[in-house]
N, C-alpha and C positions, 0 to 999 in steps of 0.2 A: 766404633763400629767395626766388626770383623768381616772382611770380604773373603768369601770362600773361593776355592779353586774353580768350582762350577760356575760361579758368577763371573770370574775373570774370563773363563772360556766362552761364556755367553756374549760378553762384550766384544771379545776378539772375533767371534763368529759374525756378529752384527757388522763390525768394521769391514771384514772380508766381503760379506754379502753386499754391503754398500758400494765397495770399490768395484766389484764385478758389475753391479747394476749401472754405475756411472760409465764403465767401459762399454757396456752394451748400448747405452744411450748414445755415446759418441759414435759408435759404429753405425747405428741406425741413422744418425744425423748425416754422416758422410755418405751413406747409401742414397739418402733422399736428395742430397745436393748433387750427386753424380747423375741421378735420374733426371733431376730438374735441368741440369746443364745439357744433357743429351736431348731433351725435349726442346729446349730453347734453340740449340744449333740446328736441329732437324727442321724446326719451324722456319728459321731464317733461310735455310737452304731451299725449302719448298717455295717460300716467297720469292727468292731470287730466281728460281727456275720458272715460276709463273711469269715473272717480269720479263725474262728472256723470251719466253714463248709468245707473250703478247706482242713483243717487239718484232719477232720473226714472222708471226702470222696475224697481221692486223685484220680486224673484222671488216667485211664488205659493207660499205655504206650506200644508202640511197638518198637522193635529194628530191625534193618536191618542187614543182613549178605549177602555180595556179591549181593546186589541189591534185595534180597528176604526178605520178611517179616518174622520175627521170633516171634512166639507166646510168650506171657509173661509166667513166671514160673507157673507151675501148682499148685493146692492147696496142693498137696502132698509135692512139693518142698518148698512151703512157710512154711508148718508145721514143716519142718526140720531145721528151724532157731535155732540158739543157745539159750540156756536158759538165757544167759547173756543179749542178745538183748531183749528178751521178758520181763525180769525183768525191764530193763530200760524203756520199754514202759509203764509198769504198774506203775512206779514211777512218771509219769507225772501227775500233779494235774488236776482234772476234773473241768470244770466250774460249774458242778452240786454239787460239794462238798461245805459244809458250814464251814467257818472258823470264829471263834469268835475273833474279833479284840479287843473288850473291853466290859465290862459289869459293871452295877452299878445302882444307883438310879437316877430317872428322876423327875424333878419338873416343873410344868407349873405355870406361874404367870402373872399378868397384873397390869399395873400402868398408872395413868393419871396425867399429870402435866400441870400447866398453865405457859406459857412462858412470857417473858417481854412484849410482845404485847397483852397479855390477851387472847391468843388462847390456847385451851386445846389440848395437844398432848398425844396420847395413845401409850403405848409400850406393846408388848407381848414377854415374855421371855420363853426360854426352857433351863433349867439348868441341866447339866450333872455332876454327882458326881461319878467318876469311883471307883470301888473297886477291879477290876481285869483287867489287871495286876496292881500290887501295884506301887505307885509312879506317876501315871498319874495325870495331873492337872485337877482341877475342872474348868468348863467353863460355861459361860452364852452366849446363842445365841439369837439374836434379829431377829424376822421373819417379813418380809414385810406383809402388809395388816392386821397386828395385829391379826393373827390367823394361824392355820395350813392349808396346802393345802387340797383341796377336794380329797378324795380317789377315788370316782367313776369316776371323770373326769380326774384323773391322772394330776391334776393341778401342775404347777411349780411356786414356790415362792422364791424370793431372801431372803437371810439371811446373817448375818455376826457374827463373834465371837466378842462380845462386851466387854468381860472381862474374865480373868482367875484368878484362885486361890483367894486370899483375896479381889481382886477388885470386885469379883462377888457380895459380900455383899453390897459394896458401890453402884454398879449399880442398884441392885434390892431393895435397901432400900426404904421402903414405899410402896412396891408393895403388891398386894393381892394374896395370894396363891390360885390357882384354883384346882390343883390335884397333886397327887404323885403316883409313881409307880416304876417299875424296867424296865431296858432297856438293850439291847445288840446291839452293832455295829457288824453286821455279813457280812462277805464277801460271796457273792452268785451270780452266773451267771455273773462273772467278774465285779461286782459292790458292793458297800457298802450299806447295808440296816440298817437304824435305826428303830428297832422294840421295842415296849413297851407294857406293860400291867399295867393298873391302879390297885392300891392295895386296893381300896375301891369301893363298889357298890354305885353309885350315882343315886338318884331318885328325882322326883318332880322338884322343882325350881333349885336345883343344877344341875340336868341333863340338864335342858333347858339352863342354863348358860354355861355349858361346850359345848353344841351343837353350841352356838354362836361362839365359838372359834375353832370349828371343832375338839374338843378333844373327841375321841372315847374311849371306854373301852380298846380296843386293836387296834393297827395300825402299819403300816410299811411304811417307806419312803426311797426312794433312795436318797443318798446325793452325790453331786458332788462339787468339790472345784475348784475355778477359778484360772488360772495362773496369778499371779500379774504382770507379764511382759506384759500382754495384757491390763493392765489398766494404767491410768495416775497418780495413787496414788503413795505415797512413801513407802508403805508397801512392804516388801520382806520376803520370806521364807529363812531359812538357806540353804546353797548350796546343802547339801545332799538331802534335800526335793525338792528343785527346779529342780534338775536333773531328778526327777521322772516324770515330765511333758513331757519330751522328745519332747519339742516344741509344744505340744498340748495346746489348750486354756482351757481345762477342764480335771480333773482327777476324776474318780468316783469309784476308788477301793483303799483299804488301806488308808482310809481318817482319821482314828483316830488320828494319829500323827499331821496331818495338823490342827486339831481342837484345838491343844494346843497353837496356836499362835494368839494373839489378833489382830484383823484387817483382818483376813482371810475372803474372800468372798465365799459364798456358794450358792447352789440352792437346795431346797427341792422339791422332786417329789412324789406326792401321789401314793402309790402302792396298798395296800390292808388292809382290816380290819381283815382278817383271817390269822393271823401270823402262826398258827399251820399248815395250809394247805401249806403256802408258804415256811416255814423254817423247817418243820418237827420236829425233836427232839429238835432243838434249840428253836423253837417256844413254845414247851411244857415246856422247861426249864424256859423260861421267865415267863410263867403263874405260874409255881410252885414258883418261887422266889417272885413274886408279892403277892401270897397268904401267903407266909411265912412272908412278910413284915407287914401284917395285925396283926400278933400275937405279 
């Protein structure tokens, strides 16, 4: 049988068309997953807000005696509660309180590699080197889209823990350092915020380059960790950490310990550039530490 050139071209054309179709399907699947994740997090945030509101503003109740309504206790009666009960009330943590989960040095870097097919692949890394509390692991996070999320749009980007401890040097080997500063993981409004301040003033070409990666002089991001039981991968958290999900698909508070495990899936949500306004004293502390790093 003789195969003509036109038949070969037809076969090649079908292969190319199939390849592009598969690529489009993958893009659509990724878009759908991102939309689903956004909906899930927004739903959980709304539920948490409703729970807080119901605690802060309990409904006024009426009691009945012999078929007649009895008015609730007066303000005077309420004020006569025991000191012990009032103290217990005061001991409850407020969602407005800031709790520092971790602090240290943050580094941003970028790397381009050529794979076996001759294609150039870019990587964007966020390296965290904790100094407090002592004993925390260094880790390298890889962020999707090869940049940080937009702050003004409160953009959400996927990320994952690519390496911990000594492996961080292997993963980032050959990368170009972009910027350095100090950071804190701060618990605030029932969520964990990664806030940082660069330790150097960047101008001219350097500033333009940092802008390409959405690296601002100061910034804050909400970080949420995905429940590995909701994915098809083999990665698992230790049992004591897994219990903290309580069946939810995401957890967005007390995330520092989750970041010590290579393979953990995360989401970065752009919050604000004004970390002092958002975090108050803790934001000021981050700025002071970054300035000290320059010396």
